[in-house]
N, C-alpha and C positions, 0 to 999 in steps of 0.2 A: 134215097137212101140207098147206101149199098145193102145187099143181106147177107148177110154169115153164113156158111156153110158148117156142120155139127162138128165140120173137120177144125175148119177156122176155128168154131167158137174151140170146140175141146185144149186146141193148143195157145190158144189164152189164158185160158182158164190155170193151163200149166205152166206159165209161164209168170202167175204171181204167187207162185212159189210159196205158199203158204204151209208154215208150220203143223206139222201133224196130220198133212192130210194126201192119203194117197194119191198120185199121180190120175187124172181125171182119162178113161179108154171110152166112156160112151156117153151120150145123156142121150134124151127120154122128151117123147114132145109129149107136157103136159099143163091139163090146162091152170089157168091162171087164177082163177078161186080156190082151185086145190093147194097153193106152193105161196098165195096169195098170205103172209103172214101178220099181224102187226106188232111192229117194234116202237118202245118206249125210247123217249128220247130224253135227254139229259134233264131236261126244262121240265118235264114229268107227262108235255104232251105225246100222242099215238098214232102214228102212221102208218099205212100202207103204202109199198113200192113197185108193187103192180099193176097190170088192170086183169081182172075178175076174169072181164069178156075174150083177152085175145092167148094165145102158148107158145109157151116159151119153153126152147130147150132146157131141161134140168139133169137132176142129178142128190140124190143124195147117197153122202160116205162118212162112214165112220171114223170118227177125231182119236186117233192116235191115242191109246194112253187113258180113253175122257169112255163116260160116257154119257155124253156127247157126240151129236150129227154134224158134217156142214150139209149144206142144202146151197146148192149152186142154179140160178136160172138165168137164160140169159132171153135175148130178142129188143126188138125196139131202140139195139143201140146201147145198151147197157149190159154187163157182167152184173151177178148180185153175188154172193156168196156172203151165209149166213151160217152162224151157230144156234143148235138147238138141243134143248132136251128130247124124253119122252113125247110125243105127238105134236112135237113142235114148241113144247112149253117153253117158258123164256129165250126167249128169240132176237139173239143180239147181233148186228150187222157188223161183219169182220171188210167185207169191202162192196163198194157200190162205187161202180166209176162206168164215167159214157166212152166207149168207143166210136169210132167211124172209121173208114178205107184210111188207110194213109199212115193208122196212128194205132192201129195193136201195138 
């Protein structure tokens, strides 16, 4: 499996062109158990998308014109962008995308 560099992940996040999100300029190494939020699906079921035991490239960016933030996580061949309130409250999945070499 191809491992992407920080610069490649940054380029992929910026290519998403998410409204009201500043360009990504750097990512931090973050533990999965710190950033693995619980999402409620339309069915009412709750899920977590990340592995608590792994480390991800990630960042938090303020959403322009809002009190909410974007949370970014990259690793294991997936990009995740979510939006949430204070302390990770009320998280919503914005993008969850599988990426692979040649398909970035």
